[in-house]
DRENPA-3360 file (N, C-alpha, C; in nm, 2 decimals, always signed):
BEGIN
1 = XXXXXXXX = +0.42/-2.11/+0.54/+0.42/-1.98/+0.58/+0.35/-1.90/+0.47 ~ +0.24/-1.82/+0.52/+0.16/-1.75/+0.42/+0.19/-1.59/+0.43 ~ +0.14/-1.52/+0.33/+0.16/-1.38/+0.33/+0.09/-1.32/+0.45 ~ +0.17/-1.21/+0.50/+0.12/-1.14/+0.63/+0.08/-1.00/+0.58 ~ +0.15/-0.95/+0.48/+0.13/-0.81/+0.43/+0.12/-0.80/+0.28 ~ +0.03/-0.72/+0.23/+0.01/-0.71/+0.08/+0.12/-0.61/+0.03 ~ +0.17/-0.66/-0.09/+0.26/-0.56/-0.16/+0.19/-0.45/-0.22 ~ +0.25/-0.34/-0.25/+0.17/-0.22/-0.30/+0.09/-0.27/-0.43;
9 = XXXXXXXX = -0.03/-0.21/-0.44/-0.11/-0.24/-0.55/-0.20/-0.36/-0.54 ~ -0.17/-0.44/-0.44/-0.23/-0.58/-0.42/-0.35/-0.57/-0.33 ~ -0.47/-0.61/-0.37/-0.59/-0.61/-0.29/-0.60/-0.74/-0.21 ~ -0.58/-0.73/-0.08/-0.58/-0.85/+0.02/-0.72/-0.89/+0.05 ~ -0.83/-0.81/+0.02/-0.96/-0.83/+0.06/-1.05/-0.90/-0.05 ~ -0.99/-0.91/-0.16/-1.08/-0.97/-0.28/-1.00/-1.10/-0.31 ~ -1.07/-1.21/-0.32/-1.00/-1.34/-0.36/-0.94/-1.33/-0.50 ~ -0.82/-1.37/-0.51/-0.75/-1.37/-0.64/-0.74/-1.51/-0.69;
17 = XXXXXXXX = -0.78/-1.53/-0.82/-0.78/-1.67/-0.88/-0.63/-1.71/-0.89 ~ -0.54/-1.63/-0.91/-0.39/-1.67/-0.90/-0.36/-1.73/-0.78 ~ -0.38/-1.65/-0.67/-0.35/-1.68/-0.53/-0.43/-1.81/-0.49 ~ -0.56/-1.82/-0.53/-0.63/-1.94/-0.49/-0.56/-2.06/-0.56 ~ -0.52/-2.05/-0.68/-0.46/-2.16/-0.76/-0.33/-2.19/-0.68 ~ -0.26/-2.09/-0.63/-0.12/-2.11/-0.57/-0.16/-2.20/-0.43 ~ -0.27/-2.16/-0.37/-0.31/-2.24/-0.25/-0.33/-2.38/-0.28 ~ -0.41/-2.42/-0.39/-0.44/-2.54/-0.43/-0.32/-2.62/-0.46;
25 = XXXXXXXX = -0.21/-2.56/-0.51/-0.09/-2.63/-0.54/+0.01/-2.63/-0.43 ~ -0.04/-2.58/-0.30/+0.05/-2.60/-0.19/+0.16/-2.49/-0.17 ~ +0.13/-2.38/-0.25/+0.22/-2.25/-0.24/+0.20/-2.17/-0.11 ~ +0.27/-2.07/-0.10/+0.26/-1.98/+0.02/+0.21/-1.84/-0.01 ~ +0.19/-1.80/-0.13/+0.16/-1.67/-0.17/+0.00/-1.64/-0.17 ~ -0.06/-1.64/-0.05/-0.20/-1.62/-0.06/-0.24/-1.56/+0.08 ~ -0.34/-1.49/+0.08/-0.41/-1.43/+0.20/-0.52/-1.51/+0.25 ~ -0.58/-1.48/+0.37/-0.69/-1.55/+0.43/-0.80/-1.55/+0.34;
33 = XXXXXXXX = -0.83/-1.44/+0.27/-0.94/-1.43/+0.18/-0.94/-1.53/+0.07 ~ -0.81/-1.55/+0.02/-0.79/-1.65/-0.08/-0.81/-1.80/-0.04 ~ -0.76/-1.83/+0.09/-0.77/-1.95/+0.14/-0.92/-1.99/+0.18 ~ -1.00/-1.88/+0.22/-1.14/-1.91/+0.25/-1.21/-1.94/+0.12 ~ -1.19/-1.87/+0.01/-1.25/-1.89/-0.12/-1.21/-2.04/-0.17 ~ -1.08/-2.05/-0.16/-1.03/-2.19/-0.22/-1.10/-2.31/-0.13 ~ -1.11/-2.29/+0.00/-1.16/-2.40/+0.08/-1.32/-2.41/+0.05 ~ -1.39/-2.30/+0.02/-1.52/-2.30/-0.03/-1.54/-2.38/-0.15;
41 = XXXXXXXX = -1.45/-2.37/-0.25/-1.45/-2.44/-0.37/-1.42/-2.58/-0.33 ~ -1.33/-2.60/-0.25/-1.29/-2.74/-0.20/-1.41/-2.82/-0.13 ~ -1.49/-2.74/-0.07/-1.63/-2.80/+0.00/-1.72/-2.85/-0.10 ~ -1.72/-2.77/-0.22/-1.82/-2.80/-0.33/-1.75/-2.92/-0.42 ~ -1.62/-2.91/-0.43/-1.55/-3.02/-0.52/-1.42/-3.06/-0.45 ~ -1.43/-3.16/-0.36/-1.32/-3.20/-0.28/-1.19/-3.24/-0.36 ~ -1.21/-3.26/-0.48/-1.08/-3.29/-0.58/-1.03/-3.17/-0.64 ~ -1.06/-3.05/-0.58/-1.01/-2.93/-0.65/-0.86/-2.92/-0.66;
49 = XXXXXXXX = -0.79/-2.97/-0.54/-0.64/-2.95/-0.54/-0.59/-3.06/-0.63 ~ -0.65/-3.17/-0.64/-0.60/-3.28/-0.73/-0.60/-3.23/-0.88 ~ -0.72/-3.16/-0.91/-0.73/-3.11/-1.04/-0.63/-3.00/-1.07 ~ -0.61/-2.91/-0.98/-0.50/-2.81/-0.99/-0.36/-2.87/-1.03 ~ -0.33/-2.98/-0.96/-0.20/-3.04/-0.98/-0.20/-3.12/-1.11 ~ -0.31/-3.18/-1.15/-0.32/-3.24/-1.27/-0.31/-3.14/-1.39 ~ -0.36/-3.02/-1.37/-0.35/-2.92/-1.47/-0.21/-2.87/-1.48 ~ -0.13/-2.86/-1.36/+0.02/-2.82/-1.37/+0.10/-2.92/-1.44;
57 = XXXXXXXX = +0.06/-3.05/-1.42/+0.14/-3.16/-1.48/+0.11/-3.16/-1.63 ~ -0.02/-3.13/-1.68/-0.05/-3.12/-1.81/+0.03/-3.01/-1.88 ~ +0.05/-2.90/-1.82/+0.13/-2.79/-1.87/+0.27/-2.83/-1.90 ~ +0.33/-2.90/-1.81/+0.46/-2.96/-1.84/+0.47/-3.05/-1.96 ~ +0.38/-3.15/-1.96/+0.37/-3.25/-2.07/+0.35/-3.18/-2.20 ~ +0.26/-3.07/-2.21/+0.24/-3.01/-2.33/+0.36/-2.93/-2.38 ~ +0.44/-2.87/-2.28/+0.55/-2.80/-2.32/+0.66/-2.89/-2.38 ~ +0.68/-3.01/-2.32/+0.77/-3.11/-2.37/+0.73/-3.15/-2.51;
65 = XXXXXXXX = +0.59/-3.17/-2.54/+0.55/-3.21/-2.67/+0.58/-3.11/-2.77 ~ +0.56/-2.98/-2.74/+0.58/-2.87/-2.83/+0.73/-2.87/-2.86 ~ +0.81/-2.88/-2.77/+0.96/-2.89/-2.80/+1.00/-3.00/-2.90 ~ +0.93/-3.12/-2.87/+0.96/-3.23/-2.97/+0.90/-3.20/-3.10 ~ +0.81/-3.10/-3.12/+0.76/-3.06/-3.25/+0.84/-2.95/-3.31 ~ +0.95/-2.90/-3.24/+1.04/-2.80/-3.28/+0.99/-2.66/-3.25 ~ +0.90/-2.64/-3.16/+0.85/-2.51/-3.11/+0.92/-2.47/-2.98 ~ +0.99/-2.36/-2.99/+1.06/-2.33/-2.87/+1.04/-2.18/-2.82;
73 = XXXXXXXX = +0.93/-2.12/-2.87/+0.88/-1.99/-2.84/+0.74/-2.01/-2.77 ~ +0.73/-1.95/-2.64/+0.61/-1.97/-2.57/+0.56/-1.84/-2.52 ~ +0.43/-1.82/-2.54/+0.37/-1.70/-2.50/+0.25/-1.75/-2.39 ~ +0.27/-1.73/-2.26/+0.20/-1.80/-2.16/+0.11/-1.68/-2.11 ~ -0.01/-1.69/-2.13/-0.12/-1.58/-2.10/-0.19/-1.63/-1.97 ~ -0.19/-1.53/-1.87/-0.24/-1.56/-1.74/-0.15/-1.66/-1.67 ~ -0.02/-1.63/-1.67/+0.08/-1.72/-1.62/+0.06/-1.77/-1.48 ~ +0.01/-1.68/-1.39/-0.01/-1.72/-1.25/+0.12/-1.70/-1.17;
81 = XXXXXXXX = +0.10/-1.73/-1.04/+0.23/-1.72/-0.95/+0.32/-1.84/-0.98 ~ +0.45/-1.81/-0.98/+0.55/-1.91/-1.00/+0.54/-2.02/-0.89 ~ +0.54/-2.15/-0.94/+0.54/-2.26/-0.85/+0.64/-2.36/-0.88 ~ +0.62/-2.48/-0.90/+0.71/-2.58/-0.96/+0.68/-2.60/-1.10 ~ +0.79/-2.64/-1.17/+0.79/-2.67/-1.31/+0.71/-2.57/-1.39 ~ +0.76/-2.44/-1.38/+0.71/-2.33/-1.47/+0.74/-2.36/-1.61 ~ +0.68/-2.29/-1.70/+0.70/-2.31/-1.85/+0.86/-2.30/-1.88 ~ +0.91/-2.19/-1.83/+1.06/-2.16/-1.85/+1.14/-2.27/-1.81;
89 = XXXXXXXX = +1.11/-2.33/-1.69/+1.20/-2.44/-1.64/+1.19/-2.55/-1.72 ~ +1.06/-2.60/-1.76/+1.05/-2.71/-1.85/+1.11/-2.70/-1.97 ~ +1.09/-2.58/-2.04/+1.13/-2.56/-2.17/+1.29/-2.55/-2.18 ~ +1.35/-2.47/-2.08/+1.49/-2.46/-2.09/+1.56/-2.60/-2.05 ~ +1.49/-2.67/-1.98/+1.55/-2.80/-1.94/+1.56/-2.90/-2.07 ~ +1.48/-2.87/-2.17/+1.47/-2.96/-2.28/+1.52/-2.88/-2.40 ~ +1.53/-2.76/-2.41/+1.58/-2.68/-2.53/+1.63/-2.55/-2.48 ~ +1.77/-2.54/-2.47/+1.82/-2.42/-2.41/+1.81/-2.30/-2.49;
97 = XXXXXXXX = +1.76/-2.30/-2.61/+1.74/-2.18/-2.69/+1.59/-2.13/-2.69 ~ +1.52/-2.19/-2.59/+1.38/-2.15/-2.58/+1.36/-2.00/-2.53 ~ +1.25/-1.94/-2.59/+1.22/-1.81/-2.54/+1.08/-1.80/-2.48 ~ +1.07/-1.74/-2.37/+0.94/-1.75/-2.30/+0.89/-1.61/-2.26 ~ +0.76/-1.58/-2.28/+0.70/-1.45/-2.24/+0.59/-1.48/-2.15 ~ +0.59/-1.44/-2.03/+0.48/-1.45/-1.93/+0.40/-1.33/-1.94 ~ +0.27/-1.35/-1.95/+0.18/-1.23/-1.94/+0.07/-1.25/-1.83 ~ +0.05/-1.14/-1.75/-0.05/-1.16/-1.65/-0.08/-1.02/-1.61;
105 = XXXXXXXX = -0.19/-1.00/-1.53/-0.24/-0.86/-1.50/-0.26/-0.85/-1.34 ~ -0.22/-0.96/-1.27/-0.22/-0.96/-1.14/-0.09/-0.90/-1.07 ~ -0.10/-0.80/-1.00/+0.02/-0.73/-0.94/+0.12/-0.82/-0.87 ~ +0.06/-0.91/-0.79/+0.15/-1.00/-0.71/+0.23/-1.09/-0.80 ~ +0.15/-1.14/-0.91/+0.22/-1.24/-1.01/+0.34/-1.17/-1.07 ~ +0.31/-1.04/-1.10/+0.42/-0.96/-1.18/+0.54/-0.93/-1.08 ~ +0.52/-0.90/-0.96/+0.62/-0.88/-0.86/+0.71/-1.00/-0.84 ~ +0.64/-1.11/-0.81/+0.72/-1.24/-0.78/+0.79/-1.29/-0.90;
113 = XXXXXXXX = +0.72/-1.29/-1.03/+0.78/-1.34/-1.15/+0.90/-1.25/-1.19 ~ +0.89/-1.13/-1.18/+1.01/-1.04/-1.21/+1.12/-1.06/-1.12 ~ +1.10/-1.08/-1.00/+1.20/-1.10/-0.90/+1.28/-1.23/-0.93 ~ +1.20/-1.33/-0.96/+1.27/-1.47/-0.99/+1.34/-1.47/-1.12 ~ +1.29/-1.39/-1.22/+1.34/-1.41/-1.35/+1.43/-1.29/-1.39 ~ +1.47/-1.21/-1.29/+1.56/-1.09/-1.32/+1.69/-1.13/-1.39 ~ +1.74/-1.24/-1.36/+1.88/-1.28/-1.42/+1.86/-1.40/-1.53 ~ +1.73/-1.40/-1.58/+1.71/-1.50/-1.68/+1.68/-1.44/-1.81;
121 = XXXXXXXX = +1.78/-1.43/-1.91/+1.76/-1.36/-2.03/+1.66/-1.43/-2.13 ~ +1.64/-1.56/-2.11/+1.55/-1.62/-2.20/+1.40/-1.60/-2.17 ~ +1.37/-1.54/-2.06/+1.23/-1.52/-2.02/+1.20/-1.38/-1.97 ~ +1.09/-1.32/-2.01/+1.05/-1.20/-1.96/+0.90/-1.20/-1.91 ~ +0.87/-1.11/-1.84/+0.73/-1.09/-1.78/+0.67/-0.96/-1.83 ~ +0.55/-0.96/-1.88/+0.49/-0.84/-1.92/+0.35/-0.83/-1.87 ~ +0.32/-0.71/-1.82/+0.18/-0.68/-1.77/+0.09/-0.68/-1.90 ~ -0.02/-0.75/-1.89/-0.12/-0.75/-2.00/-0.24/-0.83/-1.96;
129 = XXXXXXXX = -0.35/-0.80/-2.04/-0.47/-0.86/-2.01/-0.51/-0.96/-2.12 ~ -0.54/-1.08/-2.10/-0.59/-1.17/-2.20/-0.70/-1.11/-2.29 ~ -0.78/-1.03/-2.24/-0.89/-0.98/-2.32/-0.85/-0.88/-2.42 ~ -0.71/-0.84/-2.43/-0.67/-0.74/-2.52/-0.55/-0.81/-2.60 ~ -0.58/-0.90/-2.69/-0.48/-0.97/-2.77/-0.39/-0.88/-2.85 ~ -0.44/-0.77/-2.91/-0.37/-0.69/-2.99/-0.26/-0.61/-2.91 ~ -0.30/-0.57/-2.79/-0.20/-0.51/-2.71/-0.08/-0.59/-2.67 ~ -0.11/-0.72/-2.65/-0.01/-0.82/-2.61/+0.07/-0.85/-2.72;
137 = XXXXXXXX = +0.01/-0.89/-2.84/+0.10/-0.92/-2.95/+0.17/-0.82/-3.01 ~ +0.13/-0.69/-2.99/+0.19/-0.58/-3.05/+0.29/-0.51/-2.96 ~ +0.29/-0.57/-2.82/+0.38/-0.50/-2.72/+0.51/-0.51/-2.77 ~ +0.60/-0.39/-2.77/+0.73/-0.39/-2.80/+0.83/-0.49/-2.74 ~ +0.81/-0.50/-2.60/+0.89/-0.62/-2.53/+0.86/-0.75/-2.58 ~ +0.73/-0.78/-2.61/+0.70/-0.91/-2.66/+0.75/-0.93/-2.79 ~ +0.74/-0.84/-2.88/+0.79/-0.85/-3.01/+0.94/-0.86/-3.02 ~ +1.00/-0.79/-2.93/+1.16/-0.79/-2.92/+1.20/-0.93/-2.88;
145 = XXXXXXXX = +1.12/-1.00/-2.79/+1.17/-1.13/-2.73/+1.13/-1.25/-2.82 ~ +1.01/-1.24/-2.88/+0.96/-1.35/-2.97/+0.97/-1.31/-3.12 ~ +1.00/-1.40/-3.20/+1.00/-1.38/-3.34/+0.87/-1.43/-3.40 ~ +0.78/-1.34/-3.44/+0.64/-1.37/-3.49/+0.64/-1.42/-3.63 ~ +0.77/-1.43/-3.69/+0.78/-1.50/-3.82/+0.81/-1.64/-3.80 ~ +0.82/-1.69/-3.68/+0.85/-1.83/-3.66/+0.73/-1.88/-3.57 ~ +0.72/-2.01/-3.57/+0.61/-2.07/-3.47/+0.62/-2.03/-3.33 ~ +0.50/-2.00/-3.27/+0.49/-1.97/-3.13/+0.38/-2.06/-3.07;
153 = XXXXXXXX = +0.40/-2.09/-2.95/+0.30/-2.17/-2.87/+0.24/-2.07/-2.79 ~ +0.09/-2.06/-2.81/+0.01/-1.97/-2.73/-0.04/-2.05/-2.61 ~ -0.01/-2.03/-2.50/-0.07/-2.11/-2.38/-0.19/-2.04/-2.32 ~ -0.30/-2.11/-2.31/-0.42/-2.05/-2.24/-0.46/-2.16/-2.14 ~ -0.38/-2.18/-2.04/-0.39/-2.28/-1.94/-0.47/-2.24/-1.83 ~ -0.59/-2.30/-1.81/-0.68/-2.26/-1.69/-0.71/-2.12/-1.68 ~ -0.73/-2.05/-1.80/-0.76/-1.90/-1.80/-0.89/-1.87/-1.88 ~ -0.92/-1.95/-1.99/-1.04/-1.90/-2.07/-1.16/-1.93/-2.00;
161 = XXXXXXXX = -1.17/-2.02/-1.90/-1.30/-2.03/-1.83/-1.33/-1.92/-1.74 ~ -1.24/-1.82/-1.73/-1.27/-1.70/-1.66/-1.32/-1.58/-1.75 ~ -1.32/-1.62/-1.88/-1.39/-1.53/-1.98/-1.52/-1.59/-2.01 ~ -1.62/-1.53/-1.94/-1.75/-1.60/-1.92/-1.84/-1.59/-2.05 ~ -1.81/-1.49/-2.13/-1.90/-1.47/-2.25/-1.84/-1.56/-2.36 ~ -1.92/-1.64/-2.42/-1.87/-1.74/-2.53/-1.82/-1.67/-2.65 ~ -1.89/-1.57/-2.70/-1.84/-1.50/-2.80/-1.71/-1.43/-2.79 ~ -1.68/-1.38/-2.67/-1.57/-1.30/-2.64/-1.46/-1.41/-2.63;
169 = XXXXXXXX = -1.47/-1.52/-2.57/-1.36/-1.63/-2.56/-1.33/-1.67/-2.70 ~ -1.41/-1.69/-2.79/-1.38/-1.73/-2.93/-1.30/-1.62/-3.00 ~ -1.35/-1.50/-2.97/-1.28/-1.39/-3.04/-1.14/-1.37/-3.00 ~ -1.12/-1.39/-2.86/-0.99/-1.37/-2.82/-0.89/-1.48/-2.88 ~ -0.93/-1.61/-2.87/-0.85/-1.71/-2.94/-0.83/-1.68/-3.09 ~ -0.93/-1.64/-3.15/-0.92/-1.61/-3.30/-0.81/-1.50/-3.33 ~ -0.81/-1.39/-3.24/-0.72/-1.29/-3.26/-0.58/-1.34/-3.24 ~ -0.55/-1.42/-3.13/-0.41/-1.47/-3.11/-0.37/-1.57/-3.23;
177 = XXXXXXXX = -0.48/-1.64/-3.27/-0.45/-1.73/-3.39/-0.41/-1.65/-3.51 ~ -0.47/-1.53/-3.54/-0.44/-1.47/-3.65/-0.30/-1.39/-3.64 ~ -0.24/-1.38/-3.52/-0.13/-1.31/-3.50/+0.00/-1.41/-3.52 ~ -0.02/-1.53/-3.53/+0.09/-1.62/-3.53/+0.10/-1.69/-3.67 ~ +0.20/-1.76/-3.70/+0.22/-1.80/-3.84/+0.20/-1.97/-3.83 ~ +0.17/-2.02/-3.94/+0.16/-2.17/-3.95/+0.27/-2.24/-3.88 ~ +0.23/-2.36/-3.81/+0.33/-2.43/-3.73/+0.32/-2.38/-3.58 ~ +0.25/-2.28/-3.56/+0.23/-2.24/-3.42/+0.13/-2.33/-3.35;
185 = XXXXXXXX = +0.13/-2.33/-3.22/+0.03/-2.42/-3.15/-0.04/-2.34/-3.05 ~ -0.17/-2.39/-3.01/-0.26/-2.34/-2.91/-0.27/-2.45/-2.81 ~ -0.25/-2.41/-2.68/-0.27/-2.52/-2.56/-0.38/-2.46/-2.48 ~ -0.47/-2.53/-2.45/-0.59/-2.49/-2.38/-0.62/-2.60/-2.27 ~ -0.64/-2.56/-2.14/-0.71/-2.64/-2.04/-0.83/-2.56/-2.00 ~ -0.93/-2.62/-1.96/-1.06/-2.56/-1.92/-1.16/-2.64/-1.84 ~ -1.21/-2.57/-1.75/-1.31/-2.64/-1.66/-1.45/-2.67/-1.75 ~ -1.50/-2.78/-1.72/-1.62/-2.84/-1.79/-1.72/-2.89/-1.68;
193 = XXXXXXXX = -1.85/-2.90/-1.70/-1.94/-2.94/-1.61/-1.93/-3.09/-1.59 ~ -1.88/-3.17/-1.67/-1.88/-3.32/-1.65/-2.02/-3.37/-1.60 ~ -2.02/-3.42/-1.50/-2.15/-3.48/-1.44/-2.19/-3.40/-1.31 ~ -2.13/-3.28/-1.30/-2.16/-3.21/-1.17/-2.30/-3.16/-1.18 ~ -2.36/-3.15/-1.06/-2.51/-3.12/-1.04/-2.52/-2.96/-1.06 ~ -2.63/-2.91/-1.11/-2.65/-2.78/-1.13/-2.63/-2.69/-1.01 ~ -2.67/-2.73/-0.90/-2.66/-2.65/-0.78/-2.51/-2.64/-0.74 ~ -2.43/-2.74/-0.77/-2.28/-2.73/-0.74/-2.21/-2.64/-0.83;
201 = XXXXXXXX = -2.26/-2.64/-0.96/-2.19/-2.54/-1.06/-2.24/-2.40/-1.02 ~ -2.35/-2.38/-0.98/-2.42/-2.25/-0.94/-2.33/-2.19/-0.82 ~ -2.30/-2.28/-0.72/-2.23/-2.25/-0.61/-2.09/-2.21/-0.64 ~ -2.03/-2.28/-0.73/-1.89/-2.25/-0.78/-1.89/-2.11/-0.84 ~ -1.99/-2.09/-0.94/-1.99/-1.97/-1.00/-2.00/-1.85/-0.91 ~ -2.08/-1.86/-0.81/-2.10/-1.75/-0.71/-1.98/-1.72/-0.63 ~ -1.90/-1.82/-0.61/-1.77/-1.79/-0.54/-1.67/-1.71/-0.62 ~ -1.67/-1.76/-0.75/-1.57/-1.69/-0.85/-1.62/-1.55/-0.89;
209 = XXXXXXXX = -1.76/-1.52/-0.89/-1.81/-1.40/-0.91/-1.75/-1.29/-0.81 ~ -1.73/-1.33/-0.70/-1.67/-1.25/-0.59/-1.51/-1.24/-0.59 ~ -1.45/-1.31/-0.69/-1.31/-1.31/-0.70/-1.26/-1.20/-0.80 ~ -1.13/-1.20/-0.82/-1.07/-1.11/-0.92/-1.11/-1.14/-1.06 ~ -1.16/-1.26/-1.09/-1.20/-1.31/-1.22/-1.34/-1.24/-1.26 ~ -1.41/-1.23/-1.17/-1.55/-1.19/-1.19/-1.65/-1.29/-1.24 ~ -1.61/-1.41/-1.24/-1.70/-1.53/-1.27/-1.62/-1.64/-1.34 ~ -1.69/-1.75/-1.37/-1.62/-1.87/-1.43/-1.74/-1.93/-1.52;
217 = XXXXXXXX = -1.69/-1.98/-1.63/-1.78/-2.05/-1.73/-1.75/-2.20/-1.73 ~ -1.83/-2.29/-1.71/-1.81/-2.43/-1.72/-1.86/-2.47/-1.86 ~ -1.78/-2.49/-1.95/-1.81/-2.51/-2.09/-1.81/-2.66/-2.12 ~ -1.90/-2.71/-2.21/-1.91/-2.84/-2.24/-1.79/-2.89/-2.33 ~ -1.78/-3.01/-2.36/-1.68/-3.05/-2.44/-1.68/-2.99/-2.59 ~ -1.80/-2.98/-2.64/-1.82/-2.92/-2.77/-1.79/-2.76/-2.76 ~ -1.83/-2.70/-2.66/-1.79/-2.56/-2.65/-1.65/-2.53/-2.64 ~ -1.58/-2.62/-2.56/-1.43/-2.60/-2.55/-1.37/-2.64/-2.69;
225 = XXXXXXXX = -1.41/-2.74/-2.76/-1.36/-2.78/-2.88/-1.37/-2.67/-2.99 ~ -1.48/-2.60/-2.99/-1.50/-2.48/-3.08/-1.39/-2.37/-3.07 ~ -1.33/-2.37/-2.96/-1.23/-2.27/-2.93/-1.10/-2.29/-3.01 ~ -1.09/-2.42/-3.06/-0.97/-2.46/-3.15/-1.00/-2.44/-3.29 ~ -1.10/-2.36/-3.33/-1.13/-2.33/-3.46/-1.00/-2.29/-3.53 ~ -0.98/-2.36/-3.65/-0.86/-2.31/-3.73/-0.74/-2.39/-3.69 ~ -0.75/-2.47/-3.58/-0.63/-2.56/-3.54/-0.67/-2.70/-3.56 ~ -0.56/-2.78/-3.59/-0.58/-2.92/-3.60/-0.54/-2.98/-3.47;
233 = XXXXXXXX = -0.62/-3.05/-3.40/-0.59/-3.11/-3.27/-0.49/-3.23/-3.28 ~ -0.40/-3.21/-3.19/-0.30/-3.31/-3.18/-0.35/-3.43/-3.10 ~ -0.31/-3.56/-3.13/-0.36/-3.67/-3.05/-0.32/-3.66/-2.90 ~ -0.42/-3.69/-2.81/-0.54/-3.76/-2.84/-0.66/-3.67/-2.84 ~ -0.65/-3.55/-2.89/-0.76/-3.47/-2.90/-0.80/-3.39/-2.79 ~ -0.91/-3.35/-2.76/-0.96/-3.29/-2.63/-1.01/-3.39/-2.54 ~ -0.95/-3.40/-2.43/-0.97/-3.50/-2.34/-0.97/-3.45/-2.19 ~ -0.99/-3.55/-2.09/-0.96/-3.51/-1.95/-0.82/-3.47/-1.94;
241 = XXXXXXXX = -0.79/-3.38/-1.86/-0.65/-3.34/-1.83/-0.56/-3.45/-1.81 ~ -0.60/-3.54/-1.72/-0.51/-3.65/-1.68/-0.49/-3.74/-1.80 ~ -0.58/-3.75/-1.91/-0.57/-3.83/-2.01/-0.49/-3.78/-2.13 ~ -0.44/-3.65/-2.12/-0.36/-3.60/-2.23/-0.22/-3.64/-2.22 ~ -0.18/-3.74/-2.30/-0.04/-3.80/-2.31/+0.02/-3.81/-2.17 ~ -0.04/-3.90/-2.08/+0.02/-3.92/-1.95/+0.15/-3.98/-1.95 ~ +0.23/-3.94/-1.86/+0.37/-3.99/-1.85/+0.37/-4.15/-1.81 ~ +0.29/-4.18/-1.73/+0.27/-4.32/-1.69/+0.12/-4.37/-1.69;
249 = XXXXXXXX = +0.08/-4.40/-1.81/-0.06/-4.43/-1.84/-0.11/-4.53/-1.74 ~ -0.04/-4.63/-1.72/-0.10/-4.74/-1.63/-0.13/-4.70/-1.49 ~ -0.05/-4.59/-1.44/-0.06/-4.55/-1.31/-0.16/-4.42/-1.29 ~ -0.20/-4.38/-1.42/-0.27/-4.26/-1.41/-0.42/-4.28/-1.34 ~ -0.47/-4.19/-1.26/-0.60/-4.21/-1.21/-0.68/-4.08/-1.27 ~ -0.82/-4.10/-1.28/-0.89/-3.98/-1.33/-0.87/-3.85/-1.24 ~ -0.86/-3.74/-1.30/-0.83/-3.61/-1.23/-0.95/-3.58/-1.14 ~ -1.06/-3.63/-1.17/-1.19/-3.61/-1.08/-1.27/-3.73/-1.08;
257 = XXXXXXXX = -1.33/-3.74/-0.96/-1.43/-3.86/-0.94/-1.55/-3.85/-1.03 ~ -1.61/-3.95/-1.07/-1.75/-3.94/-1.14/-1.85/-3.85/-1.06 ~ -1.91/-3.76/-1.13/-2.01/-3.67/-1.07/-1.97/-3.54/-1.04 ~ -1.84/-3.52/-1.07/-1.79/-3.38/-1.04/-1.76/-3.30/-1.17 ~ -1.73/-3.18/-1.16/-1.67/-3.09/-1.26/-1.54/-3.15/-1.31 ~ -1.51/-3.14/-1.44/-1.39/-3.19/-1.49/-1.30/-3.09/-1.56 ~ -1.18/-3.12/-1.58/-1.09/-3.04/-1.65/-1.06/-3.10/-1.79 ~ -1.08/-3.02/-1.90/-1.05/-3.07/-2.03/-0.92/-3.00/-2.08;
265 = XXXXXXXX = -0.84/-3.08/-2.17/-0.72/-3.02/-2.22/-0.69/-3.07/-2.36 ~ -0.63/-2.98/-2.43/-0.60/-3.01/-2.57/-0.49/-2.92/-2.63 ~ -0.43/-2.97/-2.73/-0.32/-2.89/-2.80/-0.35/-2.89/-2.94 ~ -0.36/-2.77/-3.02/-0.38/-2.78/-3.16/-0.27/-2.71/-3.24 ~ -0.25/-2.75/-3.36/-0.15/-2.69/-3.45/-0.21/-2.62/-3.55 ~ -0.16/-2.49/-3.59/-0.20/-2.42/-3.69/-0.14/-2.45/-3.83 ~ -0.21/-2.50/-3.91/-0.15/-2.56/-4.04/-0.15/-2.45/-4.15 ~ -0.24/-2.36/-4.15/-0.25/-2.25/-4.26/-0.33/-2.13/-4.21;
% end
């Protein structure tokens, strides 16, 4: 069942990247305009749904890795609509003292997340824009919930490719890096051109330009790697999403077939 009526403040006529992602993951919180945009992406890249699921699985694996490293504070930027294995579910399953802050600027995300997490004292939801790091890291609710004198995991999962200016993307990451202490970690997954043809990338950009994101940037491996400036990459480095510490390596298949855009993922540790 899909949405029939938009909640107050929600635009049902403009595709939302959060709702499109929800559609790719098999959720129900989307409108016809979101499904149309998602299917248009699927027509260009038939593996889009598989890539979305691979991205979600990477998120869970990265959270488990961070807890193994002793990090139990999570700042999830552009958290998206709640689906399966959200950050708080994975974190609290493995470390009951975990503290999680979800940040998003999509009204529907905020409504749904707050309803689900109303009785969860370990997790809060804050309205904020990734493009304003200072506002987020200085927000009283965020500061009250997370201890910035202790390591924090900053999660930028499938969001930085919606910041299309390269300089701005690097600036944002740098400002979040400068707000946390050594021992903190940065988690990034990001779309990359891979072997996709130029016309396919252009068609994808055109669809996202008409969405709530205003565009998408397919960055090369080197360009995504540069976003980890100041962080030491954890093994296995910056790799395809499905290749980042897979749970069952022998059974893992590539997240995308040869010739298509790919997803890259990495986790970095701030040492100084």
